[in-house]
MARLO-339875 format. One record per residue (C-alpha): x, y, z; residue in three letters. Coordinates in steps of 0.5 Angstrom, whole numbers, plus 2048, in hexadecimal, padded with zeros to 3 digits. Example, Ala and Ser with C-alpha at 12.3 -4.5 7.8 and 13.67 -1.06 7.14 Angstrom:
BEGIN
8197F7810ALA 81B7FE80ESER 
# end
This chain:
BEGIN
84578F7D5MET 84C78E7D1LYS 8507927D6PRO 84C78F7DCLEU 84E7887D9PHE 85578A7D9TYR 85578D7E0LEU 8527867E2MET 8577827DELEU 85D7867E1SER 85B7857E8CYS 85A77E7E7PHE 86177D7E4TRP 8647817EAVAL 86177D7EFASN 8637777ECVAL 86A7797EBLEU 86A77C7F2GLN 8687757F5ALA 86D7717F1GLN 8737767F1ILE 8797727EEPRO 87F7717F2PRO 8867757EFALA 88876F7EBTYR 88F7727E9PHE 89676E7E8THR 89D7707E9ASP 8A076F7E2VAL 8A67737E3SER 8AB76E7E2GLU 8A976B7DCGLU 8A87727D9ALA 8AF7747DBGLY 8AE7797E0PHE 8B27767E7LEU 8B777B7E7SER 8BA77F7EDTHR 8BA7877EDGLY 8B778D7F0ASN 8B178E7EBASN 8AC7947ECGLN 8A77957E6GLY 8A57907E1VAL 8A27927DASER 89E78E7D5ILE 89E7907CDALA 89E78C7C6ASP 8A47907C4TYR 8A678C7BEASP 89F78C7BBASN 89E7847BBASP 8987847BFGLY 89A7817C6ASP 89C7857CCGLU 8A37877CEASP 8A67897D5ILE 8AB78E7D7TYR 8AE78E7DEVAL 8B07947E2SER 8B67927E6VAL 8B87977ECARG 8C07957ECASP 8C17917E6GLY 8C07907DFVAL 8B97917DCASN 8B678B7D8LYS 8B178A7D2LEU 8AE7837D2PHE 8AB7827CBARG 8A577D7CBASN 8A77777C6ASP 8A17737C8GLY 89C7707CDVAL 8A07737D3PHE 8A77727D0LEU 8AB7787D0PHE 8B277A7CELYS 8B67807D1GLU 8B87847CBVAL 8BA78B7CFGLY 8C178B7CCALA 8BF7897C5THR 8B978F7C5ALA 8BE7947C8GLY 8B97967CEVAL 8BE7927D4ASN 8BF7997D7THR 8C37987DESER 8C079E7E1ARG 8BC79F7E8ALA 8B679D7E4THR 8AF79D7E8LEU 8AA79D7E2MET 8A979D7DBSER 8A379E7D6VAL 8A179C7CFTRP 89E7A17CAGLY 89E7A27C2ASP 8A17A97C3LEU 8A37AA7BCASP 89D7A77B9ASN 8A17A37B5ASP 89D79C7B6GLY 8A17997BCASP 8A279B7C3LEU 8A879F7C6ASP 8AA79E7CDLEU 8AB7A47D2PHE 8B07A27D8VAL 8AF7A57DFGLY 8B67A57E3ASN 8B77A87EATYR 8BC7AD7EAGLY 8BF7AC7E4GLU 8BD7AE7DDPRO 8B67AB7DAASN 8B67A77D3GLN 8B27A77CDLEU 8B37A27C9TYR 8B07A27C2ARG 8AE79B7BFASN 8B179A7B8LEU 8AC7957B6GLY 8B178F7B5ASP 8B178D7BDGLY 8B77927BETHR 8B67997C2PHE 8BA7A07C1GLU 8BB7A47C7ASP 8B97AB7C5ILE 8B87AF7CCSER 8BD7B47CAVAL 8BA7B67C3SER 8B37B57C6ALA 8B47BA7CCGLY 8B37B57D1ILE 8B77B97D7THR 8B57B67DDASN 8BA7B47E2THR 8B67B47E8ASN 8B37AF7EDARG 8AE7AC7E8VAL 8A87A87ECGLN 8A37A87E6ALA 8A27A97DFVAL 89B7A97DBTHR 89A7AA7D4MET 8947AE7D1GLY 8927B37CBASP 8907B87D0ILE 88E7BD7CAASP 88B7B87C5ARG 8907BA7C0ASP 8917B37BEGLY 8987B27C2TRP 8997AF7C8LEU 89C7B47CEASP 8A07B17D4VAL 89F7B37DBTYR 8A57B27E0VAL 8A47B27E7ALA 8AA7B37ECASN 8AB7B27F3LEU 8AB7B97F7SER 8AD7BC7F0GLU 8AA7C07EAGLN 8A67BB7E6ASN 8A67BC7DEGLN 8A17BC7D9MET 8A47BA7D3TYR 8A07BD7CDLYS 8A17B87C6ASN 8A37BD7C1ASN 8A17B87BBGLY 8A87B97B8ASP 8AC7B47BDGLY 8AD7B97C2THR 8AA7BB7C9PHE 8A97C27CDTHR 8A87C27D4ASN 8A17C67D5ILE 8A07C47DDVAL 89F7CB7DFPHE 89B7CD7D9GLN 8977C77DASER 8957C87E1GLY 8987C17E4THR 89D7C47E8THR 89E7BF7EEASP 8A47BF7F2THR 8A27BA7F7LYS 8A47B37F9ILE 8A17B07F3ALA 8A07A97F2MET 89B7A67EDGLY 8977AA7E8THR 8927A97E2VAL 88E7AC7DDPHE 8877AB7DCPHE 8807AE7DAASP 87D7AF7E1TYR 8777B47DFASP 8757B07D8ASN 8777B77D4ASP 87C7B37CFALA 8827B67D2ASP 8887B37D6LEU 8887B57DEASP 88E7B47E2LEU 88E7B07E9PHE 8947B07EDLEU 8967AC7F4THR 89A7AF7F9HIS 89E7AC7FFASP 89F7AE806ALA 8987B0807ASN 8987B5802GLN 8917B67FFALA 8907B37F8SER 8907B87F2ILE 88A7B87EDPHE 88B7BC7E6TYR 8857BD7E2GLU 8867BF7DAASN 8837C47D7ASP 8847C07D0GLY 8897C57CETHR 88F7C27D2GLY 88E7C77D8LYS 88C7C47DFPHE 8897C67E5THR 88A7C47ECASP 8837C17EEVAL 8867BC7F4SER 8827BF7F9ALA 87C7C07F6VAL 87C7B97F3SER 87D7B67F9GLY 8837B27F6ALA 8887B67FBASN 8897B07FFVAL 88F7B1804SER 8937AA805ILE 8997A7803GLN 8977A67FCGLY 89B7A17F7MET 89879E7F1GLY 89179F7EEVAL 88C79C7E9ASP 88679E7E6ILE 87F79A7E4ALA 87879B7E4ASP 8767967EAPHE 86F7987EBASP 86D7987E3HIS 86A79F7E4ASN 86E7A27DEGLY 8737A67E2PHE 87A7A47E3LEU 87C7A27EBASP 8837A37EEILE 88779D7F2TYR 88D7A07F6VAL 89279B7FATHR 89579E800ASN 89979C806LEU 89379B80AGLY 88C79B808PRO 88B79B800ASN 8867A07FDVAL 88179F7F8LEU 87E7A57F6LEU 8777A47F3LEU 8757A97EDASN 86E7AC7EFASN 86D7AE7E8GLY 86D7B67EAASP 8757B77EALYS 8757B57F1THR 8787AE7F4PHE 8767AA7FBTHR 87B7A67FEASN 87879F7FFVAL 87E79B800ALA 87C798807GLU 875797806MET 8777947FFALA 87C78F803GLY 8827917FFVAL 885795804ASP 88B790804ASN 88F79380AVAL 896791808GLY 89C794804MET 8997957FEGLY 89C7967F7TRP 89A7947F1GLY 8927937EFALA 88F7907E9VAL 8877907E7CYS 88578A7E3LEU 87F7867E2ASP 88377F7E4TYR 87D77B7E3ASN 87977E7DEASN 8737807E2ASP 8727877DFTHR 87478A7E6TRP 87B78D7E6THR 88078A7ECASP 88678C7EFILE 88D7897F0TYR 89178D7F5THR 89878C7F7VAL 89C78D7FDASN 8A378D800ASN 8A2787805TYR 8A9788808ASN 8A778F80APHE 8A078D80DALA 89E78680DPRO 898786809TYR 898782802SER 8957847FBASN 88E7847FAARG 8897837F5LEU 8827867F6TYR 87C7837F3HIS 8777897F1ASN 8707867F3LYS 86C78B7EFGLY 86978E7F5ASP 86F7937F7ASN 87278E7FBTHR 8787897FAPHE 87A7837FDGLU 8827807FDVAL 88277A7F9VAL 88A7797F9SER 88B7757FFHIS 88F76F7FEASP 8907717F7SER 8977737F3PRO 89577A7F3LEU 89577A7FBGLU 89D77C7FAVAL 8A177E800LYS 8A77827FDARG 8A97897FCVAL 8A478A7F7CYS 8A47917F3TYR 8A17917ECGLY 89C78D7E8THR 89878D7E2ALA 8937887DECYS 8927867D7ALA 88F77F7D3ASP 89677C7D2PHE 8947767CFASP 88E7797CBGLU 8887747CFASP 88477A7D1GLY 88677A7D8PHE 88A7807DBALA 89177D7DEASP 8957817E3ILE 89D7837E3VAL 8A07857EALEU 8A77897EBSER 8AB7877F1ASN 8B17897F5TRP 8B57837F7GLY 8B677C7F4GLU 8B077B7F0VAL 8B07827EDGLY 8AB7817E8LEU 8A477C7E8GLN 89F77A7E3LEU 8987787E5PHE 8947747E0ARG 88D7757E1ASN 88A76E7E0GLU 8827707E0GLY 87D76D7DCTHR 8777707DDMET 8747777DAGLY 8747797D3ASN 87977F7D1TRP 87B7847CCVAL 8817877CALYS 88278E7C7ILE 8887917C4ASN 8887987C1THR 88C79C7BCLYS 88C7A37BAGLY 88C7A67B4THR 88A7AE7B5LEU 88B7AD7BCSER 8927AA7BFASN 8947A37BCARG 89479F7C2SER 88D7A27C4ALA 88F7A47CBILE 8897A77CEGLY 8847A47CASER 87D7A27CEARG 87A79B7CDILE 87379A7CFGLN 8707937CEVAL 8697917CFTYR 86578B7D0HIS 85F7887D4ASN 85D78F7D6GLY 8657907D9ILE 86A7957D7MET 8717947D8GLN 87679A7D7MET 87E79A7D7ASP 88379F7D4GLU 88A79D7D1VAL 88F7A07D6MET 8977A07D6ALA 8997A07DDGLY 89679E7E3SER 8977997E9SER 89D79A7ECTRP 8A379C7E7CYS 89F7977E2SER 89A7977DCGLN 8957927DAASN 8947907D3SER 8917957CELEU 88C78F7CCTHR 8867907D0LEU 88278A7D3HIS 87B7897D5PHE 8787837D9GLY 8717827D6LEU 86E77D7DBGLY 8697797D7GLU 86777E7D2ALA 86677A7CBALA 8677807C7ILE 86A7877C8ILE 86478C7C6ASP 8697927C4SER 8707957C5VAL 87179C7C5MET 87879F7C4ILE 87A7A67C6ARG 8807A87C3TRP 8857AD7C6PRO 8837B27C2ASN 87C7B27C4GLY 8797AE7BDLEU 8747A87BFGLU 8737A27BCGLU 86E79C7BDLYS 86E7957BBTYR 8687907BCTYR 8677897BDASP 86E7877BELEU 87077F7C0GLU 87277E7C7VAL 87977A7C9ASN 87C77E7C3GLN 8827837C2SER 8807897BETYR 88578E7BBASN 8827957BAPHE 88579A7B5THR 8837A17B6GLU 87E7A47B1ASN 87F79D7ADGLU 87B7987B2GLY 87D7917B3VAL 8847907AFVAL 8847887ADLEU 88B7897AATHR 88F78F7A8SER 8967917A5ILE 89A7967A8GLU 89F7977A2GLU 89D79B79BGLU 899796796SER 89E794791PHE 89879178CPHE 89379778DMET 89279E78CGLU 88B79F78FALA 88579B793PHE 87F7A0793ASN 87879F795VAL 8737A4793SER 86E7A7795PRO 86F7A479CASN 86B7A47A0PRO 8667A279BPHE 85F7A079AARG 85D79C794ASN 86479B790THR 86B79D791SER 87179C78CLEU 87879978FILE 87E79B78AGLU 88479778AVAL 88A79A786ASP 890795785LEU 897797784LEU 898790780GLN 89478A77ESER 892786785SER 88E781787ASN 88978478CVAL 884782791HIS 87E787793LEU 87A785799THR 87578879EVAL 8757867A5TYR 8707897ABASP 87378B7B1LEU 8737847B4LYS 8787827AFGLY 87377E7ABGLN 87377E7A4LYS 86D7817A0ILE 86F781799ALA 87477F794ASP 87478578FLEU 87A78378BPHE 88077E78AGLU 88477D784GLY 889781780GLN 88978877FLEU 88D78C77AASN 89179377CARG 88C79977CGLY 88579A77FLYS 880796781HIS 879797784ASN 875792788PHE 86D79478AGLU 86B792791ILE 863793792ASN 85E792797ASP 85D78B794GLN 864789796THR 86478D79DLEU 85C78C79FGLN 85D78F7A6GLU 85F7967A8SER 8667967ACGLY 86D7967ABVAL 8717917A7TYR 8787907A5ILE 87A79079ECYS 88178B79DARG 88578B797LEU 88B786797GLU 890785792SER 898782792ARG 898781799GLY 89578879BGLU 88E78A79EVAL 88B79179EVAL 8847937A1THR 87F7987A1ARG 87979A7A5LYS 87279A7A1ILE 86C79C7A5VAL 86579B7A2ARG 85F79F7A4PHE 
# end
């Protein structure tokens, strides 16, 4: 009876939410954010480059100086491109963030049009070093798109560069600060009029496949990965070879069937390729009502009203064709409705890139927009109040550190939602690496499943809604952690682990310290205080048993001393 009950409950809430579709309540906060600047801007990419917990913005400028806006508070940004050393003035179309050296902070790849690309290594102190030459990034072609992903699951992010009518590049990360162009070995040898590109797993086999859009009615190309970084062109057999004047692209599971779909912008009707789950796609854009006949560029998939269904914001060049930007609300039945009329989102400018993130940490996704002309950058604050949510940030240990390529599945009320951490989408842009899920009326998250880029799967149960969770691969939810080597501790071990009846926690101190040893569950709730007080230098053992942890599951053991915090995962059968 339970599955039937959940189905009835799910249908009930779909009907309620469809009957009360919230309008698009967004406010243009560009001026207070400090964004009202002129310029011929192209792409916009979002990332927490300084690891302070909020989202920053990098803007690609076609004929000027690129800008890095550091987030200093609720919609308060400061332009720090020159100070950070990333204020290049080359003809930049786009940029992508990813931790290419697995050192814990995000590096920046800048794609320039007909000029050398640039790879900036994040030094971890708010500044960057241009390592393009030493890294072997030699592309000087007309870059249109760049995307990152670990194509061979070796734990290092690789980079794909799509060029305009020139040979594309597939840069394999050698893991030593250098890259090798393996485009011919990989089989991703496209030389057409490339525009947008994205890595994602279309066939649910735990490796990253590659989709490319093309201009001038050249067919899109879809490459299937065999898991080792070797790709096969499956464009025709998959039905993804649409011949349009394609521009931007983004990915989402619009129909909750557990397979990712593709949305492509176009000069003319846009395309929505619904994934049939059998390695084929069907274009349902007209039937779904998201064909949008303007001069399309950027597009971003987001659940703007947290009703569990992924919506679409699509961006147009209004001067080329008189169609404004549109926000499409997903009604949950494979049809959409325009909800941006008379909203600030209904922009009538020369618009190009767009991306989304929750800049004010209120649980509702905001939108940033990159334009040509007098108002070169706009930021729209989501004023939504309905619908619960969860945000999930992932950090790899065995996989690439920024966990790009991770798949997240969220289960609640008989519904399964899915998304992947991606670097590079829309038009020349990048969304936040933190994934956002609207939960509607769900009061509890039944479970969250994470499939890490290397294929490892982890599952967590009974999580609270309206929370932001940080998951670390093979360690669970990390409440707080340190990156540096501990100055007070030699070892912190749990054995046996997993355990059934009793386990020992060993702490080996380098010097006498006042320590606090606690256990938390995965919701961040304290389960037990194991010890608090002064310990001498040397080894100390603490017992943990089935009386301390009365229920089976995954827990976090937390050791704090001298302002440092380290954690270990504990599993009780």
